[in-house]
C-alpha positions in Angstrom: 0.0 0.0 0.0 2.9 2.3 0.7 3.3 4.9 -1.9 6.6 7.0 -2.0 6.2 10.7 -2.6 10.0 11.6 -3.0 10.5 14.5 -5.5 13.4 15.7 -7.5 13.9 18.6 -5.1 14.2 16.2 -2.2 16.8 14.1 -3.9 18.8 17.1 -4.9 18.7 18.5 -1.5 19.8 15.3 0.0 22.7 15.0 -2.4 23.8 18.6 -1.7 23.7 18.0 2.1 25.7 14.8 1.7 28.3 16.6 -0.4 28.6 19.4 2.1 29.1 16.9 4.9 31.8 15.1 2.9 33.9 18.2 1.9 33.3 20.6 4.7 35.8 23.2 6.0 37.1 24.1 9.4 36.4 27.4 11.1 39.9 28.5 10.3 39.4 27.8 6.6 41.6 24.7 6.6 40.8 22.0 4.1 39.5 18.5 5.1 42.7 16.2 5.4 42.5 12.5 4.7 45.0 10.0 6.2 45.2 6.5 5.1 48.1 5.2 7.4 47.9 6.8 10.8 50.0 4.6 13.0 50.0 6.8 16.1 46.8 5.5 17.5 46.4 2.3 15.5 43.3 3.6 13.7 42.9 3.0 10.0 41.1 5.1 7.4 40.3 8.0 9.8 39.7 11.6 9.1 41.1 14.3 11.4 39.8 17.8 11.6 41.8 19.4 14.4 45.1 20.9 14.4 46.3 18.7 11.6 49.0 17.0 13.7 48.0 13.5 12.8 48.6 12.3 16.3 45.2 10.9 16.8 44.5 13.2 19.7 40.9 13.5 20.6 40.9 17.2 20.1 37.7 19.3 20.1 37.1 18.4 16.5 38.4 14.8 16.6 35.7 12.4 15.2 38.0 9.6 14.1 39.6 8.0 17.2 38.7 4.5 16.1 36.6 3.9 19.1 33.5 3.0 17.2 31.6 6.1 18.0 29.1 7.4 15.5 30.7 9.3 12.7 34.0 7.5 12.9 33.8 6.5 9.3 33.4 2.8 9.8 29.9 2.6 8.3 28.0 2.5 11.6 24.9 4.7 11.8 22.6 5.7 14.6 19.4 7.6 15.2 21.3 10.4 16.6 22.7 11.2 13.2 19.2 11.7 11.6 18.6 15.3 11.4 22.2 16.4 11.1 21.6 17.3 7.5 23.9 14.5 6.3 22.4 11.5 4.5 24.2 8.7 6.3 24.1 5.1 5.2 20.7 3.7 6.2 19.0 7.0 5.7 16.9 7.8 2.7 17.1 11.5 3.3 18.2 14.1 5.8 17.2 17.7 5.6 18.4 18.5 9.0 16.0 20.9 10.8 13.7 20.7 7.8 12.9 17.0 8.5 9.2 17.0 9.3 6.3 14.7 10.0 4.4 16.6 7.3 7.2 17.1 4.9 9.2 15.2 2.3 11.7 13.8 4.7 10.3 12.4 7.9 11.7 12.7 11.4 13.0 9.1 10.7 15.0 10.3 7.7 12.8 8.3 5.4 11.3 9.7 2.3 7.6 10.4 3.0 5.3 7.6 1.8 1.7 6.4 2.4 1.7 4.0 5.4 4.7 5.5 7.3 2.4 7.0 9.9 3.2 10.6 8.9 0.7 12.7 7.0 2.6 14.3 4.1 0.9 17.6 3.8 -0.5 18.4 0.4 -0.2 14.8 -0.7 -1.9 12.7 2.0 -5.3 13.2 3.8 -4.3 10.8 6.5 -1.8 8.2 7.4 -2.4 5.8 10.2 0.6 3.6 9.5 -1.4 0.4 8.6 -2.9 -1.1 5.5 -6.4 -1.6 6.8 -9.2 -0.4 4.5 -11.9 -0.7 7.2 -10.8 2.1 9.4 -11.0 5.9 8.9 -7.9 6.0 6.7 -8.0 3.8 3.7 -5.7 3.0 0.7 -3.7 5.9 -0.8 -4.0 7.6 2.6 -7.4 8.9 1.9 -10.0 9.7 4.6 -12.7 7.1 4.5 -15.9 8.3 2.8 -19.1 6.7 1.6 -18.6 5.6 -2.0 -14.9 4.9 -1.7 -15.5 1.2 -2.1 -14.3 0.3 1.4 -16.7 -0.5 4.3 -15.8 1.8 7.2 -16.3 -0.5 10.2 -18.8 0.8 12.7 -19.8 3.7 10.4 -21.0 2.1 7.2 -23.0 -1.0 6.6 -22.0 -1.3 2.9 -19.9 0.5 0.3 -19.9 -0.6 -3.3 -18.1 2.4 -4.6 -20.8 3.5 -7.0 -23.9 5.7 -7.2 -26.3 3.0 -8.2 -29.2 3.2 -5.7 -30.8 -0.1 -6.8 -27.9 -2.5 -6.5 -28.4 -3.4 -2.8 -26.2 -0.6 -1.4 -27.5 2.9 -1.5 -25.5 6.1 -1.9 -25.8 6.6 1.9 -23.9 3.3 2.3 -26.8 1.6 3.8 -28.2 -1.7 2.5 -31.2 -1.4 0.2 -34.4 -2.2 2.1 -38.1 -2.5 1.6 -39.6 0.9 2.3 -36.7 3.0 1.3 -38.5 4.1 -1.8 -35.9 2.5 -4.1 -36.9 -0.5 -6.2 -34.3 -3.1 -5.2 -33.7 -6.5 -6.8 -36.5 -8.9 -5.6 -39.0 -6.1 -5.0 -42.1 -5.7 -7.1 -42.7 -2.2 -5.8 -41.4 0.2 -3.1 -43.7 3.1 -2.1 -41.3 4.3 0.7 -43.5 3.2 3.6 -44.1 0.1 5.6 -47.9 0.3 5.4 -49.1 -3.2 4.7 -52.7 -2.2 4.0 -52.0 -0.4 0.7 -51.3 -1.8 -2.7 -47.6 -2.4 -2.0 -47.3 -4.4 1.2 -43.8 -5.8 2.0 -42.6 -4.4 -1.4 -44.8 -6.9 -3.3 -47.8 -6.0 -5.3 -50.9 -6.6 -3.2 -52.8 -9.8 -4.0 -55.4 -12.0 -2.3 -53.4 -14.6 -0.3 -50.4 -12.4 0.5 -51.3 -12.3 4.2 -52.0 -8.5 4.2 -55.5 -7.0 4.2 -55.7 -4.4 1.5 -57.9 -1.6 2.8 -61.0 -1.0 0.8 -60.4 -4.1 -1.4 -60.2 -7.1 0.9 -62.1 -8.0 4.1 -59.7 -10.7 5.1 -56.4 -12.3 4.0 -55.0 -15.3 5.7 -51.9 -15.7 3.5 -53.2 -18.6 1.4 -55.4 -19.4 -1.5 -57.5 -22.1 0.3 -61.2 -22.0 -0.1 -62.1 -24.3 2.8 -61.0 -22.0 5.6 -62.3 -18.8 7.2 -61.1 -16.5 4.3 -62.1 -17.4 0.8 -59.9 -16.9 -2.3 -59.7 -15.3 -4.7 -62.0 -12.6 -3.4 -60.6 -12.5 0.2 -64.0 -12.3 1.8 -64.9 -14.1 5.1 -66.4 -17.6 4.6 -70.2 -17.7 5.0 -72.9 -20.3 4.6 -74.1 -20.1 1.0 -70.9 -19.0 -0.6 -70.4 -22.4 -2.3 -67.3 -23.4 -0.4 -67.4 -25.9 2.4 -65.6 -24.4 5.5 -63.7 -27.2 7.0 -64.8 -27.9 10.6 -67.6 -25.5 10.4 -69.8 -26.7 7.6 -70.7 -30.1 6.3 -72.1 -28.8 3.0 -72.4 -25.6 1.0 -74.3 -25.6 -2.2 -74.0 -21.8 -2.9 -77.5 -20.9 -1.8 -79.6 -20.6 1.3 -82.6 -22.7 0.1 -83.9 -24.6 3.1 -85.8 -27.2 1.0 -82.8 -28.9 -0.7 -80.2 -31.3 0.7 -78.1 -28.5 2.1 -80.3 -26.0 3.9 -79.3 -22.5 5.1 -77.5 -24.0 8.1 -74.9 -25.6 5.8 -75.4 -28.9 7.6 -76.6 -31.8 5.5 -80.4 -32.1 5.6 -81.8 -34.7 8.1 -85.2 -35.5 9.5 -85.6 -33.3 12.6 -83.6 -30.3 11.4 -86.7 -28.2 11.1 -86.5 -27.8 7.3 -88.7 -29.8 4.9 -86.6 -31.3 2.2 -88.6 -31.2 -1.0 -89.4 -34.6 -2.4 -87.9 -36.4 0.6 -89.8 -35.3 3.7 -93.5 -34.7 4.1 -92.9 -32.6 7.1 -90.2 -31.6 9.6 -91.1 -30.0 12.9 -87.5 -29.9 14.3 -87.8 -33.1 16.4 -88.1 -36.8 16.1 -91.2 -37.3 18.1 -94.4 -39.1 17.0 -98.0 -37.9 17.5 -97.3 -34.2 17.1 -98.4 -33.9 13.5 -95.0 -34.9 12.1 -93.7 -38.4 12.8 -90.2 -39.3 13.8 -89.6 -40.3 10.2 -90.7 -36.8 9.0 -93.9 -38.2 7.6 -97.0 -36.0 8.0 -99.3 -37.2 10.8 -102.9 -36.3 9.8 -105.1 -35.2 12.6 -108.0 -36.0 10.3 -108.1 -38.4 7.3 -111.2 -39.5 5.3 -111.0 -42.0 2.6 -114.3 -41.3 1.0 -116.5 -43.9 -0.8 -120.1 -44.0 -2.0 -121.0 -45.3 1.5 -121.3 -43.5 4.8 -117.7 -43.1 6.0 -117.8 -40.2 8.4 -119.7 -41.0 11.6 -120.0 -39.2 14.9 -119.5 -35.8 16.3 -115.8 -36.0 17.4 -114.2 -36.5 14.0 -112.3 -33.2 14.0 -111.4 -33.1 17.7 -107.8 -34.3 17.1 -107.1 -31.4 14.8 -108.4 -28.9 17.4 -106.1 -30.6 20.0 -103.0 -30.8 17.6 -100.3 -28.2 18.5 -99.4 -25.9 15.7 -100.1 -22.5 14.2 -101.0 -23.6 10.6 -103.5 -25.9 8.9 -103.1 -27.8 5.6 -105.8 -29.6 3.6 -104.9 -32.1 0.9 -107.3 -33.9 -1.4 -106.1 -36.9 -3.4 -108.0 -38.8 -6.1 -108.5 -42.6 -6.3 -104.9 -42.9 -7.8 -103.5 -41.0 -4.8 -102.7 -38.0 -6.9 -103.0 -34.6 -5.2 -105.9 -32.6 -6.9 -106.3 -29.9 -4.3 -104.1 -28.5 -1.6 -103.9 -25.4 0.5 -102.4 -24.3 3.8 -102.5 -21.1 5.9 -102.0 -19.7 9.4 -104.7 -20.2 12.1 -106.2 -17.1 13.5 -106.6 -17.1 17.3 -106.7 -20.1 19.6 -108.9 -22.9 18.6 -111.5 -24.6 20.9 -114.0 -27.3 20.0 -116.7 -24.6 19.8 -114.8 -21.8 18.2 -112.4 -22.3 15.3 -112.9 -19.8 12.5 -115.9 -18.2 14.2 -116.4 -16.7 17.7 -120.1 -16.3 17.2 -122.7 -18.4 19.1 -123.1 -22.0 18.0 -126.5 -21.3 16.5 -125.1 -18.7 14.1 -122.0 -20.3 12.7 -123.8 -21.6 9.6 -123.5 -18.1 8.1 -120.2 -17.3 6.5 -120.2 -13.6 7.6 -120.4 -14.8 11.2 -116.9 -16.3 10.8 -114.6 -13.6 11.9 -111.4 -15.7 11.9 -111.6 -17.1 8.4 -108.2 -18.6 7.2 -106.6 -17.4 4.0 -104.9 -20.4 2.2 -101.8 -20.1 0.1 -103.8 -21.2 -3.0 -105.9 -18.1 -2.7 -109.0 -19.7 -1.2 -110.7 -18.9 2.1 -111.3 -21.6 4.7 -114.2 -21.7 7.3 -114.8 -24.4 9.9 -117.9 -24.5 12.2 -117.7 -25.6 15.8 -118.3 -29.0 17.2 -121.8 -28.1 18.5 -122.8 -25.6 16.0 -126.6 -25.9 15.5 -129.0 -25.0 12.7 -131.1 -26.9 10.2 -132.6 -26.3 6.8 -130.7 -26.2 3.6 -128.0 -23.7 4.3 -128.2 -24.1 8.1 -126.7 -27.6 7.7 -123.4 -25.8 7.2 -123.6 -25.0 10.9 -124.5 -28.5 12.2 -121.4 -29.8 14.0 -118.0 -29.6 12.5 -118.2 -28.6 8.8 -115.2 -27.7 6.6 -115.7 -25.6 3.5 -113.5 -23.5 1.2 -114.6 -20.6 -1.0 -113.2 -18.2 -3.6 -111.8 -14.9 -2.4 -113.6 -12.5 -2.1 -116.2 -14.5 -0.2 -119.8 -14.4 -1.5 -122.2 -13.1 1.1 -124.4 -16.2 1.0 -123.3 -19.2 3.0 -124.2 -21.8 0.3 -122.8 -20.2 -2.8 -119.6 -20.9 -4.6 -118.4 -23.7 -2.3 -115.1 -25.2 -3.7 -114.5 -28.0 -1.2 -116.9 -29.4 1.4 -116.3 -32.0 4.1 -119.3 -32.9 6.3 -120.9 -36.0 7.7 -123.8 -37.3 5.6 -126.1 -37.3 8.6 -126.7 -34.5 11.1 -124.4 -34.6 14.1 -126.2 -32.2 16.4 -130.0 -32.1 17.4 -131.4 -34.0 14.5 -131.2 -37.4 12.9 -131.1 -38.3 9.2 -129.3 -36.9 6.2 -128.4 -33.2 6.0 -130.8 -31.0 4.1 -128.5 -30.5 1.0 -129.7 -30.6 -2.6 -129.0 -33.9 -4.3 -127.2 -35.1 -1.1 -125.7 -38.6 -1.1 -123.4 -40.6 1.2 -120.6 -40.0 -1.4 -121.0 -36.3 -0.8 -119.2 -36.4 2.5 -116.3 -35.2 0.4 -117.5 -32.9 -2.3 -115.1 -31.5 -4.8 -115.6 -30.5 -8.5 -112.1 -30.0 -9.8 -111.9 -26.6 -8.2 -115.2 -25.4 -9.7 -118.0 -23.7 -7.8 -120.7 -25.8 -6.2 -124.0 -24.8 -4.5 -125.1 -26.8 -1.5 -128.9 -25.9 -1.8 -129.4 -26.5 -5.5 -132.0 -27.3 -6.7 -134.0 -26.4 -3.6 -133.0 -22.7 -4.1 -130.1 -20.9 -5.7 -128.2 -21.5 -8.8 -126.2 -24.7 -9.6 -124.3 -26.8 -10.1 -125.0 -28.9 -7.0 -122.4 -30.6 -4.7 -120.3 -33.1 -6.6 -119.3 -36.2 -4.6 -115.7 -37.1 -4.9 -114.2 -40.5 -4.6 -110.8 -40.1 -3.0 -109.3 -38.9 0.3 -109.0 -35.7 2.3 -106.3 -35.2 4.9 -106.0 -32.3 7.4 -102.8 -31.5 9.2 -102.1 -28.9 11.9 -98.4 -27.9 12.2 
């Protein structure tokens, strides 16, 4: 590393000084004498500068007594000669009092050079006497600076000697890092911040699955692209029932909808009997339990509180035939009519109005007035658009229309309801014989035992035709009718 800064001037000065030392004069103007065979004192090759007597006396100016002292001419040198202005053997230079720690010739009589520990003024910025490039004085005796290519220990973290900010070491001699605003190798972006909720988190372009929630874009981000955990890819939205992805450990199914009638209802648990949802085509009912005798069996089959398989004979006997439906728990009623081939030809359901008792179902009027439709203040609206009225167990009245108020009678009508009780009946269920106060067949027009279930393919019927009123008359129907309360 040492670099010598000797100049022509220094060399000339050294040579002149050496010459003056070799051919100097005495203070009396006498010339230097040289003796080659002085036998007085046994010395050889000595130079005397005294009185010129050649006797070897150690006079005031005697420097050649052969005793080995410095300057005796035998080639020996010593530090005490450096600075005398004479370039002695072993010295590179000697400017006498001009020797300097900051000059051409150092106090050690060496020509100034980088690494000698002396700062040569005008040529060196520093000189710490070592060849380390990690301290404050580096090669060529320059003060350590950022960008010199040497890493200044304890001061710099890196120094690549260039001004390229994107090569891993910045112009501030610090390693390139995410968030410094400089796009380094391996970075997709660098927006000069450490905000992980913007579009450049961790110096990578924001994407669903990177583990950072991008504000205003993502609702979650769990760092993966799985669709069976709590955060769904590629939209990064929280998992929910109905999203079409089965959340492991939380859902047993997810069909992408919240339809409660298919095999995966809105709970995202596989449908089963007793879950409270009626699976279309599989269950006839589902009341949320697996108990019998509550309207829906343990096998999710509808338990009818009333069922009549009508024939041409008298099939409906007694006054208690609808008691079970009054007693059945539930807020809704359903009526289903099937033909002889067990095909449904009429069906409707709707919510009950008020609490039922044997005497008051859709009417709260006295038992002798329940034959009249306008006395039914709790008529039920069915989901097929019809209106349902049911008279009480002990409703009493006779005569053509009055028979609609003799014991339990079920009848449906078009909506709006006609103001006469016997007009536009769509479905009629009533015992062939009176059940209250009288004996014998009801006073209906063209009444037969098969008329206990009267239905005419959803067409209007008139219970008093041809006694009075327009037709057609009641139409007996061979099939079944079932009533369920749920």
